[in-house]
Steps between C-alpha positions, in 0.01 A plus 500: 500500500164629373381149417588388856306795644198416281510137600535575871223761505273276290561199726439700817188660351358159415596356839337790689191473278473123566520562876237777475263311275557165670435650841182655375376174352593315821302744711198525270458130420648317803537718813180699485269205419664307785467789745137561412418133581633542855326676792534880467712541816744233380522635149563852620782380725662312208448797269664736753793260539549483118434871434840638600731243332286475188470879491880525505526259208238685295643840597838382365397298197245748360717812499804292385299367207388850401843663538679224313236504227546874460877455477463213256266691275672838503872512590558141382218485247318664212324784679760777459263781413146615531458438121582131546267474802206663318575412138580128496315182575769408754463842666121466513531153661765627749272791593199267532700273729610798705145628539363157584770461761424837654132398512585166661715668764234762577218242509706273731588788733137605536380143541762410762430810701127417544538120494483417873187712549333343197581146604469487880255644753650404834477121527275471195529546128346805339208419269645472150857445617563209268346689206723802577817280513403308187411806294818684592709190437354453153562866417859489621579173322341625172701820514815301556420264214447803273838637610670169431333497157654842430841364603463207258385738221805726564729197468379476143531875433136582540 
């Protein structure tokens, strides 16, 4: 029964992470560049149409990834004590992944809150809008790549 629980939680954790990371990559490398090539009024209308459904996906996939990762690493994994968390390579990697994830979530929340005002000014783009989107996208993707690197390292006991 424990093996089934581990497999199910691991599979759901990976699935949620793929949705979260894949959605992020889609937005940063496909949707935003496409929107920024369109007139500002049109791009804002498309963004506003996408914001709610995409937000629901991210608001589900992100927390699901985190919760399932915590379950997989603690209740169904190696992190059963503070000594393991702070005294082993696996624990250090787990903690690093957790801190990077908290940073990614905080960065994303701050960015999303000020995004419309930093991109649009009525029917025009704000100066530096593309730079703002590009910089934030690179930061988010790099953080996610570092988190995935931690997941791979933990698979090998590191």
